[in-house]
C-alpha positions, 0 to 999 in steps of 0.5 A: 206011403202016400196013395198014388191015386193022389196023382190022379186028383191034384191040380194042377233064370237064375237071378241076375243084376241088370246093366243098362247098355246098348245092344249089339248092331247084330241083335235079332229083337224088335227095335227098341227106342235109344231113349228108353232102352227098357221099354217093351214093344207095344201093340204088337201081335204074336208072329206066327211064320207057320207051325212051331212045335214045342215039347212040354214036360211036367214032373209030379213028385209026391213026398211025405210030410217030411220031404221023402219022395215016394212017387214020381210022375212025368207028363209029356206032350208036343204042342203045335201052334200056328196051324191054319185057322189059328188052331193049336194041336196036341200029340204024343201025349204020354205019361210014366210014373215010378216009385222012389225018388231016384228010379228011372222012368219006364216008358211013357203010357200014350194017351191016344184021346190027346192024339191030334186034339186041337182047338183054337189058340187063347180058346176061352172053352178050355174052362167049359165042360164040354171042351173035355167031353172026349176026355176020361173023368181021370185025366187031370194031367192031361187037362193041366197041360192045356190049362198051363200052356194057355197061362204060359202063353197068356202071361208071356204075350198078352201083358207087353203094354202093361209091364214096366221094368221090375214094377210088379203088375197085379193081373188078377185078385181074388178070382174064383176059377172052375175047372171042369171035371177037377174041382175049384181053384181060387186065385188070390193075387197073380203077379207078373214082373218083367225082370229083364233081358235075356237070349234063348234060342238066338233071340233077345227075349224079354224076361217075365216072372210070374207068381201066385202064392196061398191060393185055396184049392178043392178038388173032388175027382174019382171019389177022392177029395182034397183041400189044400193050397197051391203056391206056383211061379216060374219064368217066361223067355218071350221073343222081343221080335216075334212074341213067340215063347222061347223057354218057360218054366212052372213050379208048383207046390200042392199042400193040404189034406186028401181023403180017399173013398171009404176013409173018414180020416183025411191024410196030409198031401205034398205034391210038388210039380216042375214043368219046362215048355220049349221048341223042339227045334231048340231042344234038338239042337241043344238049346234046352236047360 
């Protein structure tokens, strides 16, 4: 069985046809040109009308090389943006884990060090070592909550001026990223693509696809070393009226080799992640997937 220490060391809509047609008069989207109905609104900022809380849930499945799931971990947290002074905040962060593919998760163990953790929205400091000075060294999954949420908001909200319908946009290539307390990540080619319009939580949304494959990854944490590869992708539903994220998914597969403390021989590593970010109000109203 693959050692569960992996889980403390690893980094980290349906396809449809598009028909151009006028929107009904009651649409809640931002005005869109009748001449160019598939242009995204340009030069608009995110509209925060007060605090908005999301639930972020990420499942980590550790598997054998033949695909047998041997251990699962569920990380959850409540993320609020639109606070005073442009800050965001985390509460109710917890982790539950269980062996096997089908057993029910036990109650989550709360991460008190993240209760009320706050910082400016979009802060560049999240990749600086001092940013995580209150985090335990092994708190990799908790760091991922912050990095993943920042990535989703950046991809969903910062590229309207560059995206064109069904045209891949390469936002970065061959970029090295240092992850404080975790290791290094090399992004070969980060691709965003606006693939259509959809509705989520009563909002007319732009649906943005993101993907990055064959990204080298090196991790050294708690005496465990990993050399591997990350492939990740997902979809983001962004309100055309407010630029708020209405729903987002994250998929990631990490594969490679891992060496545990005291071992001379590396063993194969395979971890798959699935994450969903959704407004709590939508979840409670049955709007979750």
